[in-house]
Every structure is written in structure tokens, then in C-alpha cells.
N, C-alpha and C positions, 0 to 999 in steps of 0.2 A: 244753329249754333257752329259755330269756325272756333275748332281749334288750330291752335297755333303750336309746334315748337321747334325753341331755334335749333339751328344748327348746332352739332357737338361737336369734339375731335379727342381722341383718347390713343396711345402708345398705345400700341398691343404687342409690336415686339419688334426689331431691329428691321423688318425684311419688312409690312407693314402699319400702315395710320387707320384704329376706327374714327371715321374722320363722315360724319352724317349732314347734309344740306338740311335746310331748314323745312321743320314739314307743316303741309296746313290738311283739316279734311271738314269737310258740311256736311252732315247727314241729313238726307228726307228733304232735299234743296227742291225735287220733284212733287206734282201733284196727280200726272197718270200714271211711273209704274207702284208697284206693289214695295217696291226699295230704290234709295238709292245714296249718292254720296258722290264725294267732289276732291278727292283725293293729289295736292301736292305734294314733291319732291323739288324745291331751288325754285327752278324755272320750266318744268315740265308737272304736266298735270292733265288726270284719266276724271273726265265723268259718268258714271258708272248707272246704271237705270238693269234692278231685277223683273221681270213680272209672272208670274205666276204664285204655286202650280194652280193648271188652267183644264184646259179640254185640248187632247193632243192626237193629231193625226193617225189615224189608224196608220197608215204604213211605219209611221217612228214610232206605233210603242212599244212599249216593254213592259209586260205582265210582273214582275215585281218589284220593280223602281221607276222610280222615273226617268224622263228623257231632258237632259240637258242640252242645246244647243248656244256657243260662244258666238257672240259679231261682234269685231273689233273695226271701227269706225273712221279711216284716217283722218288728217285735218284736212286735206285738199284730197280731190282725185277717189276715185276708186281703190277699195281694196287688191289687195294681191297679193306674192307669195311671203310675202314678213305676214302680214296681218296674217295669212292663215296658219304660218306655223303661229303668230302668239297663242291665236287663238284656240288652239290644241293643246299647249303649253298651261292656259289659264284651266281650261274646259278640262284636263286630266289630275290635276288638285282643285279644283272645288265641287270635283265627283270622288276625290278622298277625303276631303273635310264634310259633303252633306252629306246626315242619316235621309237617303233619297228614296230609300226603300219603305218610307213610311209614308210615299205617294206614290202607290205603284197607278200606271197606265193615267201618270198625267206631265204635262210639259212645263219645265223653268226655261226661261229665255234668258237670260245675262247679256247683254251692251254695252257696248263699252264705246265713249268716243273720245278718240284723240283729239283735247284742247292744245295744248302744244310740247311738241317733243325736243327736248337739250339734255337725253342721256337718261339710262334707267328705267328707259320705257316703257317694257316689261314687269321691272317690279315695281314701280307704281300700278301698272297696270294688275295686276292679284294685289295693291292694296289697297284702288280703288274697293274690285269685286269683290275683296273678305270686308266694308265697311257698307256692301249698302247689302248683300246678303245679312249681315248679321241688320239691318234697320229693316228689313223683312220681315224678320222674323223664323228663317225660315232654320228645323230643326241642325245642326249640325256634331260632329262631334268634339272637332275642336277647331279653332280660328287659325288660319294662317297667314304669313308674312309675307313681302319677297326683299331680295337683295344681293344688288349688282357688283359685283367684283371685276374689277380692271387690273393688269400686267403691264405696269412699265418695261420698255424696254430695257431698263436695269434691273428690273426683277419685283420692284415692290408692288405691291398689294392695293388699292385703293380702291378704297368700299364706297358708292351709290357717285358712280363719275360721271361728268355731261358729257354733254355729245361731241365734243373737242377732247377731252379724253379718252373716251372709246376709238375716236378716232386714230389717237395716237399709241396704241397699247396694241400690243399684241396676239391679250388675248381679252375675253369678255364671258363671263359668269356670272350666270342669275338662279340661285335658287328659293324656291318653296320650302319654307320653316313653318315644320307646326308647334304651336304652343305649349300642348301636353309637356311632349318630351324634346323638345328643337329638334326632330328628327328632319333631314330633306325628303318632300315631298315627291319633290318633282329637280330637273337642274336644265339650264339647256347653255352649253357654252361655245363659244366659236374662238376661233383660232390655236395657236402650238402652248402647249406648258403641261409641262410634268407631273409625276402623281404627286408625287411634294407640294407641289403649288395647289393641285387641285386640293388634295386635303389643309393645306394651311387657307385656302378661301375657303371650304368646307366652315373650319373653326372663327374665322373673324366674322362669317355671314354669321352665326348660331352668339356669337358675341353681341351684333347689329339687333340681330332681332327683337335681342330683351327689351333695346327704346324702341322698338318701333311696338311692340306690343303693352308695352307702357305707354304708351301713344295711345293706341288704342284704348285705354280702361280708362286713363284719363280724360278721351275724346268724349265716351259712353256716358263719366260719373258724371262732369259739366252740365252735358244734354239731357240729362236726367235731372239732375236737380236744378235744373232752370225748370221744369216742367212739372215737378211732385211742389 
């Protein structure tokens, strides 16, 4: 079941415009994983698969919670330093959202395959991961979404930037926002920016998360309305 959200633009203040590209999502499209999802933001696309809970190696066993492993596979070639950094961001976010203590001494694996990268790749990966975890039926304390902001040389904040907009900007920030209280669960920043600009980007990301969480709800509602 595919769900799509057309791109939207909303003026936030004089220095930022909340503009999101078209979203698309499809859950349960792979047969082997316990949960899977494909998430599209503009021309950026990520495919996610969740495996587990399953038996864990003794060397990786944690007695009071599940062990989560995240693997990001690039479109071409082998994973490098950038992929490892993204894996850590996604893993920390998922660990904060999952109720992993309900599955002690077990293993959870999340595999993310980059299909196409046209900017905001980390936020798209976070969104794909959340939809895949939902499809797997794993217990979660809250949902989460990813929002990327870029600051151009004139100080304008761009949400959900393309690869070209990221290249031309002086700072790029990605935030993981929770669905319960709109708190920042994880942040990844690059470039130079002021404290005030950071606070503005967080506020814009929290506003943008409302649209993404509504898309989550609509996507799941459409899926199960067809099933039932």
C-alpha cells in the first residue's frame, strides 16, 4: 500500500520557509524481513528492513535489553566513514524510541539501503527506519521522524534541502524529533552557525515534524483500512 504527500510550503518567519518535498511511503513490501518500508522524500529514497527479535551472539548479548545493529548500505560501492556516522545517528535514535527491555538477550537488526540520494539522506533514513519498525510491530515508547535544515549564505533556513542546496549552504543540520513532546532525540550538524540559528532550526524542525507525523498516521490508516 503506497501513500503519498504532495510537497507543501509555509512561511514561518522572515528568515525561514517551511518547505517539504513530496513524500512517499510503502510498508511491508519485502517478504524476508519481519518489517520493511520504503520512504521517499523528493528524489531521495531509502529502503529499510527490520529483522528480529532473534537469537544474539554471546559476545554481543546484553542481559537487560535487546542488542540493536544498524547497517546502512550505499547505492554503489562499500560503506565508508559517512555511512558509519549515519548508522550511529540512526541507532541512537532507535534505541531511545524502542522499548528494548521487553526483549532482553535478543538481537534486532535494521538494514537501510540507499536507493537514491538527492539531499536530506539522514532524515529520509530515519523516516524509513521508523516506518519499518512500525511494520515489524516492535514496542516503542514513541515514534520519531527526521528533519534536515540547511542555512544558505544569506542566513535563510531551508527545510528538506536537495543535494545542490546542501552543497551551496554554509551549515546543514538534521534532527530526530519524537512524536510525544516534539523533543529533539538526536542531532547531527555540519558547518558554521550561531546559537540563535541552531535554535531557529530546531523550532522549524519541530513545526515540520507535525506534517511528517500526520503523514505517518494517514499512511497507516490507509493501509489498515484496506486490510480490514
